[in-house]
C-alpha positions, 0 to 999 in steps of 0.5 A: 860370490865376488863379482867384477865388472869387465873392462871391455878393451879395444884390443882385437875388435875383430874378435867380436865378429861371429865366425861360423860355416868355415868348414865345408858341409856335406851329408853323413851318407855322402862321407860314408857314415850311416845317418841312422848312427849319427841320429843315435848318437845325437839322441843318446847324447840329449838323453843323458841324465844330469847333462846339458849338451850345448854343441856337437859337431861331426867332421868326416873327411874334413866336412861337417856332416852334422851339428847340434846347438840345442837352444838357447846355445848358438853356433856363433856362441863361444864356449869355455873349454876348461882343460881342453884349452891345454892342447891349444898351449901345446901347439903354441909350444910346437910353433915356438920350437918350429921357430927355434925360440925353444927346444923340448930339452930346454930347462924350465929354470933357465927361462925365469932367472928373476923368479928364483927365491931359494937354492934350486934343487937337482930335480928343479934344475933337471925339469924341462919343457917336455916334462911340463908338456907330459904332466911329469914335472915332479912337482905335487899338484896344488890346486889351491896355489892359484887361489892365494898367489899373485905371482904364480910362476915365482911361487910355483918354481919355489915348490919342492920337486919330489919326483924325478922329472919326466918319470911320474904323471901328475895332472897339473894345470900349473904345468900348462900355465908354465908352458904359457909363461915360457911361450910369452918369455920367448916370443914377447907376446901373450900366448893368445897374441902368438897363436893369433899370428901362428894359427888363428889367422891362417885358420880364420879363427876370429873369435877367441879370448883367454883368461889370464893370471894376476900378472897377465899371462894366459892361464894356459891350462884353462880359460880359453873361449872359442866357438864349437867350429873352432874346435872342429878346426883344432881336430882337423889340424891334428888329424892332418898332422899340423897342416891346414889347407896345404900349409904346415902350421905346426911340424908334423913331427911334433903334432904326431908326438903330441897326439901319441902315448908318451907317458902312462897317464894313468894307464893300467894294462891289467884293467878294462880299457877306459878313456881315462887310462890310455895315456898321455901325450903333449897336453893331448889325452889318448882315448879308448877307441884304438888309435884315437886321442882327444882334447879334453876339459872338465865338465865334458869339453871334448875334441875327439880324433879317430885317424883311421876313420878320418873323423872329428867329433866335438862335444861341449856341454855340462856334465860332471863325468864325461865318459858317458858322452865318449861312449855315445861316440864309440857305441852309437857312431863308430858302428856306422863308419864305412869306407865308401859313400853310402847310398842317399838317405833322404828321409833319414837326412830330413829326420836328422835335420829336423832333430838338430833344428828343433833341439833345445834345452828344457824351458820352464814348464807352464802349469798355471792358467792364472796368477794369484792377486798376491803374486801379481802385486809382487812383480816389479817390486824390490825383493830384499833377500837375507844374506846368502852364499850367491851374494844376492842382495835384491831381486826385481822380476816382472813379466819380461825382465829379471834384475839382480843387485849383489852385495858388492854393488854389481847389478845385472838385468836379464831379459826373459821370455815366457816360454822362449829365450831372450838374450842379454849382454852382461856387465859382469861375469857368470859363476865360476868353479875356479876361484883363482885370484883375478879370475875372469881377468883378460877376456876381451868381450862380455858375456851373454845370457839367455833367460826364460820363465814360466808360472808353475802355479798361481803363486810360483814362478821359475826362471832359468838363465843360461850363460850361452858363451860360458858353461853354467846357468842359474835357476830361480824358483819364486814362491810368492806365498812363502816369500822366498826364492830358491836359487841354484847354479847349474854346475853339477852337484851344486846345492840350492839355497832357499832365501827368504825375502821382504818387500820393499 
C-alpha cells in the first residue's frame, strides 16, 4: 500500500483548534422526545453487527439533546464524510448562484474552454450545472478514471455523453467534482476557501479540510473532514432553509429545491419504500420517512433531517450498508417524538448520560495471566516481514509502542495502552478505500491514531489501532510461537493477511 508523508501547511492555523459545544444543549424530554426512545436508538446502533459507531448526535428545535462518541473517538475529532461531502458542494454552488457568479442553466462546457480536446457533442454542449447537481450529466460513471488521470476536468469532458442530460439519474462522484471545479473557476478560490468565507465563518466551523485533485481542486464528491457537530450544524442550516442565527447564508429557494425530490434517483413507485429509492435533489438524498432527507456517505455517514419533527440526527461510523442505521432512527427514535415538552425523566436521563459516557469500541481482551519467556524475548526486537499487500517491511512491538516500517521508507510509531487507548499523531496517512492519484493531497493537518493491546494467550498479542479523525483502523494479531502476524484493516469485507516474520 502506497503511503506518503503529509506536508503540514501553514495555511489556516485556526483549523487546528478544536471547536465543539457551539449548539445549545438540552434534555430529550425538555424538547419533546422520549428519553427511552433515545436510549433505544443508541443501544440499537451500538448493537448492530459488523458496525463501528463513531459519533451520534440528536438535535431537536436547534438543541443537542443527546450525543454519543464511543471511545477512542472524541467529540473534537474530525471525521471523513465520503459522499456526505457532496451536500457541502451543493451549498457552495447555491452561494455562488446567490452572488450571480453562475446560474443553474449555465452550460458546463462554457466554464472550461481551455479543456476541450475534441469536437463537443450536442449532449455535452447541452449539459448544465443543474444536470450535475442532480447526477444526470448523461456521462456513464467511470469510477476508475480518477485512479489514472492527473487532469480530471479535461479527461471527464472528453467522455461520451450517451444520455440526454437531465433525463437519467446516474450516481457519479465526478459530477460533484465538476461542480467543485466550476466553483473554483468562478470564485478564484478553492471550494473550501469559498465555503470558509460564505458558511464556515458565520457558522463558527473552524475544523475542516478537504482532499484535492492532482491539480489542486477540492474533490467535491468526497474527502471532506469535519467534526460531528459541524454535521449537526449542516442539518440545522438545511432545516432552517439556509438561515443561520437570523442570517440567510444560502437562499431559501435554493435550499428547498436541493432538499426536494427532483429526479428519480432509483425511485420505484411499485416497490416498498426504502431509503435508497425515494429520489434525489441537488446532492441530497430523499429518505424513507415522509418529508425527510439526508446527506449520505459511504460506510454509514449520515445527516438526517426530518422537517415535520424539527429534528436532525447525525450518525458517523463504519458499516458497509447503512440502511440498518437509518432503521434505528425510524423504528426506535421517531415513535418517541412528541409535539410538546414531556415531564422531566430524571432516572432515564441519568441512564442516558451514563450510557453515552461509558460507550466505547471493543478493546482487546486480556486472557493471559503471564507471558511466555519466548514472547518476552521478542518484545523490542525488529520483526522482519515477508512481502505483503500492506507494504509492511518491519514491526517493532513492546509494552507501550508499535513501530511500523514500510517498503517505501515511511515509518509510524503508535503509543498503545494495555486495556486503554493511547493517542499518537501520525506522519503519514491511514489506509484508504479510494485509490485516486495523489489521494490524501490537500489535508491541512495530520492524522491521529488511538491504539490498545492485550495478551490473549502467553504467546499471542492483539493490537488494535483506530484512526480517530478518519474512519478505518488496523488489527494486528502476533503469534510469537509460530512467528507470524495476522494483519487486517477494518474496512468491511477486508480479508486478513497472515505474514511470517524473522527476528533481527
